[in-house]
N, CA, C and O atoms as CSV, one atom per row, in Angstrom:
chain,resi,resn,atom,element,x,y,z
A,1,CYS,N,N,56.073,95.022,75.683
A,1,CYS,CA,C,55.759,93.635,75.781
A,1,CYS,C,C,54.980,93.416,76.589
A,1,CYS,O,O,54.611,94.226,77.439
A,2,GLU,N,N,54.442,91.827,76.413
A,2,GLU,CA,C,53.548,91.052,77.183
A,2,GLU,C,C,54.396,89.730,77.711
A,2,GLU,O,O,55.226,89.105,77.051
A,3,ALA,N,N,54.002,89.484,78.978
A,3,ALA,CA,C,54.890,88.175,79.718
A,3,ALA,C,C,53.794,87.549,80.155
A,3,ALA,O,O,52.719,87.999,80.551
A,4,ASN,N,N,54.247,86.302,80.018
A,4,ASN,CA,C,53.065,85.327,80.707
A,4,ASN,C,C,53.977,84.453,81.674
A,4,ASN,O,O,54.461,83.406,81.244
A,5,ALA,N,N,54.184,84.820,82.805
A,5,ALA,CA,C,54.788,83.653,83.579
A,5,ALA,C,C,54.395,82.285,83.911
A,5,ALA,O,O,53.270,82.108,84.378
A,6,SER,N,N,55.090,81.410,83.750
A,6,SER,CA,C,54.213,79.938,84.002
A,6,SER,C,C,55.029,79.613,85.337
A,6,SER,O,O,54.586,78.635,85.939
A,7,LYS,N,N,56.162,80.255,85.932
A,7,LYS,CA,C,56.943,80.004,87.085
A,7,LYS,C,C,57.134,81.406,87.363
A,7,LYS,O,O,57.381,82.230,86.482
A,8,LEU,N,N,57.002,81.714,88.765
A,8,LEU,CA,C,57.675,82.989,89.331
A,8,LEU,C,C,57.685,82.896,91.016
A,8,LEU,O,O,56.669,83.062,91.691
A,9,ASN,N,N,58.883,82.631,91.515
A,9,ASN,CA,C,59.221,82.743,92.646
A,9,ASN,C,C,60.219,83.482,93.164
A,9,ASN,O,O,60.672,84.371,92.444
A,10,ALA,N,N,60.736,83.308,94.393
A,10,ALA,CA,C,61.735,84.006,94.923
A,10,ALA,C,C,63.310,83.661,94.263
A,10,ALA,O,O,64.292,84.272,94.685
A,11,SER,N,N,63.377,83.039,93.622
A,11,SER,CA,C,64.774,82.615,92.721
A,11,SER,C,C,64.723,82.115,91.287
A,11,SER,O,O,65.743,81.754,90.701
A,12,GLU,N,N,63.240,82.097,90.609
A,12,GLU,CA,C,63.203,81.534,89.445
A,12,GLU,C,C,61.911,82.402,88.549
A,12,GLU,O,O,60.953,82.903,89.137
A,13,ALA,N,N,62.061,82.452,87.321
A,13,ALA,CA,C,61.073,82.903,86.701
A,13,ALA,C,C,61.015,82.354,85.177
A,13,ALA,O,O,61.976,82.520,84.426
A,14,ALA,N,N,59.861,81.705,84.771
A,14,ALA,CA,C,59.933,81.233,83.489
A,14,ALA,C,C,58.755,81.678,82.870
A,14,ALA,O,O,57.845,82.131,83.565
A,15,GLY,N,N,58.641,81.593,81.431
A,15,GLY,CA,C,57.272,81.705,80.719
A,15,GLY,C,C,57.448,82.084,79.176
A,15,GLY,O,O,58.396,81.619,78.544
A,16,SER,N,N,56.508,82.946,78.580
A,16,SER,CA,C,56.529,83.272,77.405
A,16,SER,C,C,56.402,84.644,77.400
A,16,SER,O,O,55.894,85.237,78.352
A,17,TYR,N,N,57.003,85.459,75.971
A,17,TYR,CA,C,56.583,86.532,75.969
A,17,TYR,C,C,56.089,87.168,74.391
A,17,TYR,O,O,56.132,86.257,73.564
A,18,VAL,N,N,55.773,88.091,73.969
A,18,VAL,CA,C,55.467,88.574,72.966
A,18,VAL,C,C,55.588,90.190,72.655
A,18,VAL,O,O,54.757,90.872,73.254
A,19,CYS,N,N,56.297,90.732,71.997
A,19,CYS,CA,C,56.892,92.062,71.958
A,19,CYS,C,C,56.450,92.724,70.508
A,19,CYS,O,O,56.966,92.267,69.488
A,20,ARG,N,N,55.430,93.874,70.416
A,20,ARG,CA,C,55.208,94.255,69.273
A,20,ARG,C,C,55.543,95.635,69.446
A,20,ARG,O,O,55.939,96.158,70.487
A,21,THR,N,N,55.324,96.248,68.195
A,21,THR,CA,C,55.897,97.692,68.011
A,21,THR,C,C,54.982,98.337,66.951
A,21,THR,O,O,54.635,97.629,66.006
A,22,GLY,N,N,54.519,99.736,67.025
A,22,GLY,CA,C,53.524,100.228,65.967
A,22,GLY,C,C,54.156,100.063,64.835
A,22,GLY,O,O,53.456,99.741,63.874
A,23,GLY,N,N,55.570,100.223,64.631
A,23,GLY,CA,C,55.942,99.900,63.098
A,23,GLY,C,C,55.844,98.688,62.303
A,23,GLY,O,O,56.164,98.591,61.119
A,24,GLY,N,N,55.343,97.706,63.098
A,24,GLY,CA,C,55.070,96.500,62.659
A,24,GLY,C,C,56.067,95.352,62.969
A,24,GLY,O,O,56.058,94.316,62.305
A,25,GLY,N,N,57.065,95.597,64.160
A,25,GLY,CA,C,57.842,94.647,64.642
A,25,GLY,C,C,57.249,93.582,65.444
A,25,GLY,O,O,56.271,93.879,66.129
A,26,LEU,N,N,57.660,92.469,65.463
A,26,LEU,CA,C,56.921,91.408,66.242
A,26,LEU,C,C,58.287,90.310,66.530
A,26,LEU,O,O,59.085,89.782,65.755
A,27,THR,N,N,58.129,90.261,67.937
A,27,THR,CA,C,59.160,89.100,68.248
A,27,THR,C,C,58.456,88.197,69.637
A,27,THR,O,O,57.847,88.685,70.588
A,28,GLN,N,N,58.722,86.976,69.422
A,28,GLN,CA,C,58.002,86.206,70.559
A,28,GLN,C,C,58.707,84.817,70.859
A,28,GLN,O,O,59.174,84.180,69.914
A,29,GLY,N,N,58.769,84.465,71.808
A,29,GLY,CA,C,59.452,83.192,72.561
A,29,GLY,C,C,59.225,83.068,73.944
A,29,GLY,O,O,58.242,83.486,74.556
A,30,LYS,N,N,60.223,82.453,74.408
A,30,LYS,CA,C,60.113,81.797,75.988
A,30,LYS,C,C,61.594,82.660,76.696
A,30,LYS,O,O,62.560,83.161,76.120
A,31,PHE,N,N,61.292,82.570,77.991
A,31,PHE,CA,C,62.351,83.397,78.823
A,31,PHE,C,C,62.446,82.513,79.987
A,31,PHE,O,O,61.432,81.948,80.396
A,32,ALA,N,N,63.786,82.318,80.654
A,32,ALA,CA,C,64.010,81.917,81.948
A,32,ALA,C,C,64.705,82.444,82.846
A,32,ALA,O,O,65.712,82.882,82.289
A,33,ALA,N,N,64.739,82.644,83.887
A,33,ALA,CA,C,65.687,83.424,84.815
A,33,ALA,C,C,65.791,82.803,86.048
A,33,ALA,O,O,64.844,82.244,86.601
A,34,THR,N,N,67.012,82.891,86.537
A,34,THR,CA,C,67.168,82.678,88.032
A,34,THR,C,C,68.200,83.777,88.743
A,34,THR,O,O,69.102,84.430,88.218
A,35,TYR,N,N,67.766,83.748,90.062
A,35,TYR,CA,C,68.309,84.942,90.638
A,35,TYR,C,C,68.547,84.705,92.231
A,35,TYR,O,O,67.860,83.979,92.950
A,36,GLY,N,N,69.417,85.303,92.531
A,36,GLY,CA,C,69.724,85.236,94.199
A,36,GLY,C,C,70.491,86.420,94.852
A,36,GLY,O,O,70.631,87.510,94.297
A,37,PRO,N,N,70.955,86.117,96.033
A,37,PRO,CA,C,71.627,87.430,96.733
A,37,PRO,C,C,72.748,87.922,96.202
A,37,PRO,O,O,73.126,89.051,96.515
A,38,THR,N,N,73.419,87.172,95.351
A,38,THR,CA,C,74.740,87.460,94.537
A,38,THR,C,C,74.898,87.326,93.208
A,38,THR,O,O,76.021,87.460,92.723
A,39,SER,N,N,73.789,87.041,92.414
A,39,SER,CA,C,73.888,86.848,90.960
A,39,SER,C,C,72.605,86.901,90.572
A,39,SER,O,O,71.600,86.955,91.281
A,40,TYR,N,N,72.743,86.873,88.862
A,40,TYR,CA,C,71.186,86.664,88.299
A,40,TYR,C,C,71.660,86.190,86.616
A,40,TYR,O,O,72.646,86.599,86.005
A,41,ARG,N,N,70.672,85.267,86.162
A,41,ARG,CA,C,70.943,84.995,84.879
A,41,ARG,C,C,69.411,85.125,84.086
A,41,ARG,O,O,68.359,84.720,84.581
A,42,ILE,N,N,69.523,85.689,82.937
A,42,ILE,CA,C,68.354,85.402,82.474
A,42,ILE,C,C,68.525,85.139,80.954
A,42,ILE,O,O,69.639,85.472,80.550
A,43,GLU,N,N,67.661,84.603,79.975
A,43,GLU,CA,C,67.613,84.074,78.724
A,43,GLU,C,C,66.499,84.142,77.988
A,43,GLU,O,O,65.404,83.807,78.441
A,44,LEU,N,N,66.668,84.551,76.868
A,44,LEU,CA,C,65.361,84.842,76.095
A,44,LEU,C,C,65.880,83.967,74.832
A,44,LEU,O,O,67.039,83.876,74.425
A,45,ASN,N,N,64.636,83.307,74.290
A,45,ASN,CA,C,64.671,82.553,73.130
A,45,ASN,C,C,63.409,82.452,72.214
A,45,ASN,O,O,62.345,81.892,72.478
A,46,GLY,N,N,63.799,83.180,70.976
A,46,GLY,CA,C,62.259,83.626,70.458
A,46,GLY,C,C,62.671,83.660,68.896
A,46,GLY,O,O,63.689,83.044,68.582
A,47,ARG,N,N,61.935,84.348,67.888
A,47,ARG,CA,C,61.664,84.503,66.776
A,47,ARG,C,C,60.918,85.576,66.621
A,47,ARG,O,O,60.018,85.895,67.398
A,48,GLY,N,N,61.429,86.549,65.040
A,48,GLY,CA,C,60.636,87.475,65.193
A,48,GLY,C,C,61.717,88.264,63.941
A,48,GLY,O,O,62.772,87.821,63.489
A,49,ASN,N,N,61.091,89.413,63.646
A,49,ASN,CA,C,61.762,90.406,62.583
A,49,ASN,C,C,62.479,91.348,63.034
A,49,ASN,O,O,62.141,91.901,64.080
A,50,ALA,N,N,63.570,91.719,62.381
A,50,ALA,CA,C,64.345,92.973,62.981
A,50,ALA,C,C,63.677,94.183,62.855
A,50,ALA,O,O,62.886,94.437,61.947
A,51,VAL,N,N,64.102,95.208,64.093
A,51,VAL,CA,C,63.552,96.451,63.992
A,51,VAL,C,C,64.225,97.553,64.512
A,51,VAL,O,O,64.808,97.654,65.591
A,52,ASP,N,N,64.062,98.456,63.525
A,52,ASP,CA,C,64.873,99.652,63.785
A,52,ASP,C,C,64.709,100.073,65.318
A,52,ASP,O,O,63.614,100.501,65.684
A,53,GLY,N,N,65.764,99.963,66.219
A,53,GLY,CA,C,65.620,100.504,67.652
A,53,GLY,C,C,65.209,102.261,67.635
A,53,GLY,O,O,64.534,102.699,68.566
A,54,ARG,N,N,65.505,102.854,66.919
A,54,ARG,CA,C,65.183,104.379,67.057
A,54,ARG,C,C,63.503,104.742,66.720
A,54,ARG,O,O,62.809,105.584,67.291
A,55,THR,N,N,63.093,103.772,65.550
A,55,THR,CA,C,61.545,104.490,65.359
A,55,THR,C,C,60.643,103.087,65.640
A,55,THR,O,O,59.434,103.109,65.411
A,56,GLY,N,N,61.221,102.016,66.089
A,56,GLY,CA,C,60.083,100.813,66.162
A,56,GLY,C,C,59.472,100.287,64.816
A,56,GLY,O,O,58.548,99.481,64.708
A,57,ASP,N,N,60.238,100.964,63.715
A,57,ASP,CA,C,59.615,100.272,62.489
A,57,ASP,C,C,60.368,98.918,62.018
A,57,ASP,O,O,61.590,98.776,62.064
A,58,ALA,N,N,59.398,97.889,61.531
A,58,ALA,CA,C,60.198,96.489,60.971
A,58,ALA,C,C,61.058,96.911,59.847
A,58,ALA,O,O,60.787,97.767,59.004
A,59,ILE,N,N,62.074,96.234,59.939
A,59,ILE,CA,C,63.274,96.378,58.966
A,59,ILE,C,C,62.656,95.709,57.749
A,59,ILE,O,O,62.401,96.346,56.727
A,60,SER,N,N,62.368,94.101,57.917
A,60,SER,CA,C,61.869,93.591,57.003
A,60,SER,C,C,60.842,92.576,57.413
A,60,SER,O,O,60.598,92.636,58.618
A,61,THR,N,N,60.135,91.611,56.720
A,61,THR,CA,C,59.112,90.869,57.137
A,61,THR,C,C,59.984,89.268,57.333
A,61,THR,O,O,59.397,88.230,57.640
A,62,GLN,N,N,61.157,89.347,57.134
A,62,GLN,CA,C,61.685,87.889,57.011
A,62,GLN,C,C,61.962,87.672,58.611
A,62,GLN,O,O,62.539,88.553,59.248
A,63,GLU,N,N,61.685,86.906,59.003
A,63,GLU,CA,C,61.843,86.234,60.461
A,63,GLU,C,C,63.298,85.945,60.783
A,63,GLU,O,O,64.050,85.935,59.808
A,64,MET,N,N,63.877,85.688,62.085
A,64,MET,CA,C,65.108,85.081,62.352
A,64,MET,C,C,65.122,84.695,63.745
A,64,MET,O,O,64.275,85.282,64.417
A,65,ASP,N,N,65.796,83.932,64.316
A,65,ASP,CA,C,66.134,83.187,65.666
A,65,ASP,C,C,66.702,84.300,66.630
A,65,ASP,O,O,67.749,84.940,66.536
A,66,GLN,N,N,65.859,84.337,67.437
A,66,GLN,CA,C,66.751,85.322,68.133
A,66,GLN,C,C,67.215,84.837,69.596
A,66,GLN,O,O,66.655,83.882,70.133
A,67,ARG,N,N,68.290,85.555,70.230
A,67,ARG,CA,C,68.569,84.793,71.391
A,67,ARG,C,C,69.271,85.698,72.317
A,67,ARG,O,O,70.323,86.122,71.840
A,68,MET,N,N,69.015,86.086,73.414
A,68,MET,CA,C,69.611,86.740,74.439
A,68,MET,C,C,69.940,86.336,75.750
A,68,MET,O,O,69.096,85.908,76.537
A,69,LEU,N,N,71.181,86.461,76.019
A,69,LEU,CA,C,71.510,85.844,77.360
A,69,LEU,C,C,72.371,87.064,78.329
A,69,LEU,O,O,73.454,87.481,77.918
A,70,SER,N,N,71.909,87.466,79.349
A,70,SER,CA,C,72.453,88.228,80.433
A,70,SER,C,C,72.883,87.540,81.672
A,70,SER,O,O,72.234,86.592,82.115
A,71,THR,N,N,73.865,87.946,82.199
A,71,THR,CA,C,74.236,87.627,83.613
A,71,THR,C,C,74.886,88.526,84.225
A,71,THR,O,O,75.402,89.479,83.640
A,72,GLY,N,N,74.940,88.340,85.454
A,72,GLY,CA,C,75.709,89.493,86.731
A,72,GLY,C,C,75.882,89.216,87.543
A,72,GLY,O,O,75.318,88.136,87.715
A,73,ARG,N,N,76.568,89.614,88.633
A,73,ARG,CA,C,76.380,89.295,89.892
A,73,ARG,C,C,76.934,90.775,90.679
A,73,ARG,O,O,77.684,91.600,90.158
A,74,TRP,N,N,76.415,90.842,91.903
A,74,TRP,CA,C,76.430,92.119,92.660
A,74,TRP,C,C,77.865,92.344,93.170
A,74,TRP,O,O,78.491,91.376,93.600
A,75,LEU,N,N,78.355,93.425,93.148
A,75,LEU,CA,C,79.806,93.715,93.650
A,75,LEU,C,C,80.017,93.907,95.277
A,75,LEU,O,O,80.945,93.650,96.044
A,76,GLY,N,N,78.726,94.473,95.426
A,76,GLY,CA,C,78.833,94.936,97.063
A,76,GLY,C,C,77.358,95.332,97.465
A,76,GLY,O,O,76.415,95.331,96.674
A,77,SER,N,N,77.285,95.675,98.825
A,77,SER,CA,C,75.957,96.134,99.208
A,77,SER,C,C,75.050,97.282,98.463
A,77,SER,O,O,73.820,97.260,98.493
A,78,SER,N,N,75.967,98.477,97.666
A,78,SER,CA,C,75.547,99.437,96.986
A,78,SER,C,C,75.538,99.268,95.649
A,78,SER,O,O,75.510,100.295,94.971
A,79,CYS,N,N,75.555,98.240,95.113
A,79,CYS,CA,C,75.617,97.970,93.430
A,79,CYS,C,C,74.388,97.060,93.202
A,79,CYS,O,O,74.119,96.658,92.070
């Protein structure tokens, strides 16, 4: 994937991304992340075709909206 950050500092990141696979898969969109000493949140919003995770081959040429949200928190100093 290629990322182009329009914002990147100690607590936030934002920008756009493009992911291509050798089998013709393509997804592109925007990302936003916030992070600190105890938690993080990252969200990707894009559009692209479905891809076989084992081979990287595009499953179809039909595009779909895609969204990923990941959040977490640190449980202790060793986690």
